N, C-alpha and C positions, 0 to 999 in steps of 0.2 A: 569414248567406249575403252580407250587404251587404259584408263585409270582403274576401270571395273574390272579389266581382265588381266591386269598385269599378275605375274605370279606372287610377287611379293606383296603386292595389295590385297589381293584375294586371302592369302594366307594370314595376313595380319588381320585383316576383317573378320575370317572365320574363327580365330583364335582369341580375338579380343574379349576381354572380360569388363562388361560396364561397370560404372559406378555402382557400390553396394545396394543401395537403395533401389535404384533403376533396375538391376538385376534381379531383385527380389521380387519386384512387381511384374518383370516379364514372366519369373518361373510361377509366380502365383497365378499368372493369366494362364499357364498351360494346363493348371489343374483345374481351374475355375470353368472349363467347357466342358464337363463330363459328358453331356448329352450329344456333342459331336462325335465323341469318341465311341460312345455307344452306338450311334447311328452309323458310323463307320464301320463298326466291327460286325452289326447285324446286316449291313449291305454286303459286305464281303463274305461273310456265311451264307448269306442267300443265293450269291451269285454262284459259288463254289458248289453249293448245294444241288442248285440248277444243273450246273455243268457236268456234274458227277452224274445226274439222273439221266442226262442226254447222252453221255459217253460211256457209263459202264467203266470209266477209267479209276482204278483204285488210287492212283496217285493224287488226284483231285479229295479222296477221302483224307489222305494224309495232309494236304494243304488245309482242308477244313479243320482238322484236329490242331494244326499250328496256329491259325487263326483264332480258334476258341481258346488256346493257352494263352497265347498273347493278349488277348481280351481280357481274360480273366486276370491275368497279371497286372495290366494297366487299370483295371478296376481296382484291384486291391492296392496298388500305389495310391490312387486318388482317395481310397477310404483311409488309408495310414496318414496321409499328408492333412485331410482334415481334422483328424483325431490327434495331431500333434501341435504341440505349441510353436507356432512359427513366429521367429523372432527375426524383425528386419534387419538387425544388426549382427546377425548370426552367420557370417560369411560360409563356413564350413557346411551348415546345414542346407543353406541354398543351393552350393554347389552339388551337394549330395542328391538332392531332389531334381536338380537340373539334369545330372547323369541318369537319373531314374527315367524321367521323361524321354531323355535320348534314347536310351535303350529300348523303351518300348515303342516309340515312333520308329527307330529305325528297323526294329523286329518286324513292324506292321509292314514297312516299306518293302524289306527283302522278301518277305510272302509274295506282295503283290507284284513286284519285278519278276520274281520266279515263275508266278503263275502265267503272267503274260508272255514270257519267253517259251515256257513250255508249251503253252497253246499254240503259238505260232510254229512252232517246230514239230509237234505230234498232230495236231489236228489243223492242217492249213485248209485254206479256202472252205472252211465250214461254218455253220452258225454259231458253233462254239466259239471260234476264233472272233467272229464279229462281236459277239457280246462280251467276251473278255477284253478285247482290245478297246472297245468302247469304255469299259469300266477303268482301265489301266490309264488311258488318256485322259479321263475325268479325273481321277486321282492325283495324276501329275499336276494338272490345272490347279486343283483345288488346295494343293499344298502351300501355294504362293499366298493363300488368303488367310489360312489359318496360323501357320508358323513362321511366317515372314519376319516377325520381330526377334526370331532366335536363328540368325543364319546358319549356326553349325549344325541344326537340327533340320531345318529345311531343306537346305543345300544335300545334307546327308540324305534326307528322305528321297528328293527326288534324283540323286545321284544312283541309290541303290534300286531305285524302280525303273529309271531310264536306261541306264547303260545296258543292264542284260536284255530288256525289251528292244532296245536299238540294235543290238548286235544279233539277236534274232530275227529281226525285221530285213537286216542288210545281208544275212545269210541266205536269205530266200532268193536273191539276185533277180528280181522282178521289177518293173516300173512302179507298180502300185505298192508295193512294200517298202520299194527304196524311197519313194515320195514320202510315204507315212513316216519312214524312219528321220527323214531329213525334216520332216516338220517337228517331229518330236525334239530332234536337236535343237532346231530354233527356239522351241517352246522351253527347252531346257536352259538355253543361254537368258531367254526374257525373264525366265523366274529368278535367274541370279540377279538380273538388273532391278527386278522388282523387289526382291529381298533385301538388297543392299540400299535401295531409295528408302523403302520403308522404315528400315533399321536405322539409317543416318538421320531420317525425319524424327523418328521417336527419341533419340537421342539427344538431337539439337533442341527438340521441344521441352525435353527433360531438363536439359542444362538452362534453357530461358525460364522455366518454371522455378528451378533451383535459385536462381537468380533473383526472380522476382521474390520467393519465399525468402531469401536472407535479407533483402531490402526490407520486408515486411517484419522481419524478426530483429532486426538491427537498428540502433540508435543512428540515426544519419550523421549526426555531429561527432560523436567519439568512436563510432562502429563497434560499440558494445553492444551486448544483448539488450533487447527492451523488454518490458515489464511481461508481455504476453510469452515471450521465448523464455524468460526466467522461469516463468509459473510451469511452463511445459517441462523444463529440465528439472525443476524440484519436485515436480510430481512424479518425475521417473526415479529420481534418486529416494523418494519417500517410500515409494513401492518396495515391499519386502524389506524395510529397513533393519527391523528387528532381526530377522533371520540371518542378516548378513553381520550383525555385532557393530555397526558402524553409528556415528553420529552424523547428523548433517546441521550445520549451523548457518543462520542467514544473518549476515552482517549489515546493517543499514547505516550509511554515512551521510549525513548532511552538512553541507558547507557552513561556516559560520561567517556572517557580514560579507557573503558573497553579492547581496543586493548592492551594497556600497560599491563594490568594483564596477558593477553593472550600471549602476546610475552614474558613477563618477566618470569613469573611463569610455563607456559604450558597451554596447552589445557585442562588437568585434572582438574587444579586449576579454569581455567574458567568456565569449566562446574559446578563444584560446586557452584561458584558464582551465575551462571546462575539459578540453581535449587532453591538457596535461595532467588533470586530475585522475582521468580515466587511465592515462599511460602509467602514472605513478602506482595506482591500485594493482593494475595488472602487472607491473614489475615485482611486487612482493607476494603475488599469488603463486601458489603451488600448482604443479601439474594437477588437472583433474578439477581444480577450483573454477568456478564461473563469476564472471564479472559483468554487471550491467547499470544502465542508467535508467532510472524509471520515473524520472521527474525533471524540473528544471536544475535544480542543484542538489539531487538526490540521488546516491548510487547504493547498489547492494553487492555484496560478495557472497556467493554460496561455497562454504568450506566443507569438504568431506574428508572425515578422518577417523581415527580410532579411539580418541577420547576428547573431552571437552578443553583440555589444556591446548590442544591446536588451534581451536576457534580463538581462544584468548590471545594466544601469541601471534595468529594472523592480525586480529584486532590491533593489538598494540603496534605491529610493523605497519599498518596502514596508517594508524594514528601519526606515527613517527614520520612518514613522507611529507606530512603537512608543516614539519617544523622549517623547512627551507622555503622562501620566498619562491613567487612565481614570476619569472622574468619575462615581460613582454616589450620587445624592443629595447629602450634604454630605460623601462619603468620596472620597478620591484614591488609585486604586491603580496601581502601577507594575507593568507586565508586559512583559517583554521577549520577543525571539524569536529562535530559531536557525532559519537558512535554508540549505537544500541545493538545489541545482538540476542538471539535465542537460538536455542540448541535443541534439535529433535533426536530422540522422542521424548526427552523429559519435558520439554516447553510445548509441546505440540506434536501431533503425528499427521495432521493435515496442512495444506499449504496453507488455508485461511488462517488457522491457528498460529502457525509459525510468523506468518507476515504481521498478524495482530500483536503478537506479542513481542516480536523485534521491533516493531513500531513504538509500542508502549515504553520498550526500554529507551529507545531513541528519545522519546518526548521527556522521559525522566531526567536523561543527559542534558538536555538543552534547558530544563527547569533547574537543574544542579548549576546553572551558571555557563553552560557551553564548555566547548574543548574539554568534554569527559567522555569517558568509556563506560557504559553501564550494560550490566548482563541481567537480562530478564529474570525476575524472582515473583514468587506467588503474591509477595505483599504489594508489588506494582498493579497486578493484576486486580487485586483486591480494592486498591485505592481508586483505580480506573472505574471498575464496575460501580463503586460507591458514588464517584463523580457523576457518573452517566445517570444512575437511580436519582441522586438529587437534582440534577438540572432537569430531568423529566418531572419529578414531582414538584419543582419550585413553580412550574407553570401552572399548577393548580392550588398551591398553597394559598393564596388571597383568596380565591372564591369558596376554598373548603373550610376558610376560618382559621387557619393554622397559624397566622400570624399574628403577634401580641406586641403591643408597645410598653415598655416599661419606662420609669422617669427617675432620674438622679438629680435630688437638689443640688444648686449651687448655693451656698450659704455666706451671708455677711456673719464673720465671727464676732463682730462687734456687738451685734443685736440678736445673732442666733436665727435670724428670719431668712428665709429662702427668696432670693432676689431672680432666679431663673432656674427651671428645671430642663434637664437634657432628657430627649426622647430617644430610647434605645430599642432597636428592633430585636426581637426574639423570634423563633420558629420551632413551635411545638410539632415535630413530626410524628404522625399517627403510630409509625412503627419503630423508627428509629430513637425515639425520644426527642429529647433538646439538642438541636444543631447549633453549634458555634457560629457566630457571625464572622468569625475569621474563616469559616469554611464556606458559608453559602453567600455571603456578600460578593466574594470574588466571581463565583459562579454566576450571578445575578448581573454583575457588571460585564462578563464575557457572552452572556447571552442577549443582553439588552433588556432582560426583565427587570432590572434595576429603576427604569423608567416608570413602569405603571407602580411598581412597589414603591418607590419613591414618593409618586403623586399621593398614592394611598396614607404614607405615612405622613407627609405634611398636612394633608387633610384631617387625619384622626388627630395629631397632635394640635391642631389649630383649633378643633372642635372641643377637645378635652380642656385646652387653655382658656376656654370661656367660662369654664366652672371653677376657676382660680381667682384669688383676689387679684385686682387690677394691676397691683404693682409688681406681679409675678410674671415673666415673660417665658417662653418657650424655645428651647434650641434645638435644631433639627440639622442633621448632618447631610451633605450633598456630595454625590460622586462626581468624578472627572466625567463620565460618562453622560450625566444629565447636561453638563456644562456644553458638551458637544451640541446639543440641541439648541441652544442660544436661546431666540426669541421665545421658542415654547416654553422653556422653563421660567422665564420672566412672566409668560401669561399663566402658566400652572400656577405659580406662587400668587400672583396679583389676584387670580380668579378665586383661589381658594381663601383667601382673605375676605374677599367681598361676598362669597358664600357662607363662610362662617361666622363673619362679623368681627371677627378679631382684628383689634388695631394694629396696624403695621410695626408701630414701635415695640409691641410685646412679641414679635417674631424675630428670631436671631438665626442667621444660616450658617451654619460651621462647614468650613471647607479646609483642606490640608494642601499642603504646597504642589502636590501632584496636579492638582486643577492648574495651577499657575505655570509649572513648568511645560506643560503640553503646549499650550498656546496662550501666551501671556497678554497678547494684544486683546484677543477675544475675550480672555477671562476679565479683563479689566473692563471691557465695554460692559460686558453682562453685570458686573458686581456696581458699577457705576449707575445702571440702570435700576437694580434692586435698591441702592442707597438712595435713589432720588424718590422712590416710593415710601422711604421712611423706615425700611427693613433694616436690622442691624447684620454686619457680616463680621463672623469671628474666624481667627486662623487658629486652627487646631493642631496640637503635637508641636507646638513651636519650640524649636531648639534642637531637633532630630533630623537626620535625613541630609538633604540639601537646603535646609532652612537659611534663608539669607536676610540680612537686615535691610537690604534694597526692597524687600516685599513691603517693609513698613512704611517707606518712603513712596513706592508707587502706587500702593493699592488703598482703598478707602477702609481699613478696618474700624470697627469699633470696640474690638474685644480681642486679646491675645491669650491663649490658654498654654501655660508651660506643661511640656510634656510630663507625664507621671514618673519619669526615670530620674527628673532633677528633685522630685520631691523625695522620692526614695532615698536617693543618695545624699540629702543635705544634712543627714545626721552623721555622716562618717567622711565627707569629702569637703575639705575647705575651699577646694576649687568649685566645687558645685556651688557653694554658696556665692562664692565670685562670681559666676555666671549669672546666677539669680538675681543678684543685686545689679548688676549691669542692666540686665533686661528690665527689672523694675524700674530703673531711674530713667531708661529710655522711653518706656512706656508712659510713664509720668510726664516726661517733657512732652511727649506726643499726644497727651490727653487721649490715651488708649486705656481702655480698663483691663486688668490684668488678672487672670484667673489660674490658681494653681489646683492643678488635677492630682488626684491620687494620694490625698493627704489621709493617713492612716494612724497617726501617733500624734500625742499631745506635744511632743518636741517639734516635730515637724509643722505644726500649726504656729507654736510660738516662733519658730525662726521664719516662717512666711511673714508672720505678721511684723516682725523685725523690718523686713524689707519694705514695709507698707504695702503689703498684698492684702486685700480686705475682701476678696471672694474666693472661697473654698469649696473645693468639690472631693469627697473621697469618702471611704467607709467610716472614718472617725465620726463623720456627721449622719450619714444615711446611706445605705445600699440601694440598688436601683429598685423601685418598688411598682406593683401594678397600679393603674390609674385610682381605682376605690380606695387603695390604703394611702395612696400620695396625698389624695385630698385632707385626709385627717392630719397627716404630718405636717404640710405646709400651712395648716391653719393657726398655728402657734409657732414659737420660737423653737429652733432645733438645737439644743445645747450639747456639746460635745459628749457629755456622760450618755447622754441618751443613745447618741450613735455608738459609743463603745459598747453598750448593750446589746444593739443591733447586731454589732460585729460577733459578739459574743454567742448569739442566737444563731447567726448564720454560719459560724465556723470562721478558720482564719482567713485571712486576707489572701485573695488570689488576683492574678494579674488581671486587669480590665480587659473583657473581651473587645474585639474589633467592634468600633461603632458602626452603626447601620448607614449607610448611605441612602439619602432618600431624595 
């Protein structure tokens, strides 16, 4: 009990100001019980009115007027409180409303105490005294239950009520009133204990809830805000943004090659790196900026400023922090970052828009080769929206009959006869027109739609080839995604040949080096299975990218196709001619057929023939044609002059579109 009633402890407790959020909640609770205030006022007015009627004492009329005035004042304060915009962070407004509640409560308590003391002194041993004493004691006891959460109000109320009443009771100097005064004194001390216990319990519960809330809003590893908390903070900042004339930038940071650190050195090392990343970002953030970790290796900084330059400057400062290695023990780890950011209100006025656009900018930074800073633009959104639309429409392109195969012959220039025709996929979109294979094939690969589309291409090409002369084969491009399906690919191809009746020797499957790079051992096994069925295998675009002569030794290719860049450069570069000559000699010695792609001029044709290349493909002979036109063209020799005529009709030569992987 000593702790409860020590002078310093009581004063400190009474004048203590809780944390702002708790204080706001306690003050709000005072105004959210208008019914109890109304009931107390009506009860006080009723008792005083009855007392006046019983005594004809006009002092009670004055007390009645006092209760009525206090009641009207407290009702007005409640009305104003609910009509105001109560901000939980406005400490001055909270203190002002608290003082208003305190004055009203204390005024009411003074009237109750005065009424009790006056009645004991002026109307002793009467029914009036009995009525008033009962009401005063009930009021004193009720204080502990209503305002116990705000000690300075409740203790003030009970003091202003009990002290005048106790003095009047002690002044009567008889046993009954002495006992009653003593009881009220004990009740007074009990109320102090109750109020302090209730208040301490509220504070401790609030602290516990805030701790839990903090844990729920913080990333456990870095102690930064998590996604939920960041969204709440962002929504508050975006509210009324235009009125304040500010900008809010959302900077998204994604670590480059962090997975390599995690996989090579373990998750413990990865966690240390993530913590330091958070510390580095916080070190360059300005006061008022917020930093969060919203994913495994994805961080976000929210920047509030006067102009967009501040956002760019902060993004560059964050980017610069990754120039130094992350030191873990005796190891040094280099980990870069890709950064994309969007600025409100220009790039969106809602949380969803800002997150979406910042994420699109981040994706653009990654696509640009990582270690870039990209600011969101309208063009980025337009590209994304188009990609989403194409991904959606691509799912129904086959069943809607929007896909078509065109064929470009590979010609033996000695006879002009077509020896093979390459199947090329085209997509005629009903609303967007013709979509380039360079655009839709990567989408098909990313979504896995390349598998059913590829199966359709193989089946359609094989079916069409059955209408050609038997010495003309058909070439179909395969994707690395199809190779990942292993045995399914072999079964699909073999099953298609059986269903269409096309001889296996008349089918050639073209692959690029990407198939070999991903998993060379699995690719070799699949290629050998296909070759085992008599199917030809061609290596397309040879001489570019990571093309290696080792492929010619390790894989069972029946044909090599020189990339069109070499055909285009043979007119002007002696080095190109030397390279083509070397490739031609190597393939001859290995008994591998060599095809020159992109042949468009007579000079290119003549130069290729000098190297002993007797298979040509390009606009000089024929552009890609629909199946019904192709049948007429390949039924006879295709002279280069005829091809030139086709080029003139089709317009100037253009870069060959990306081939369809099937």
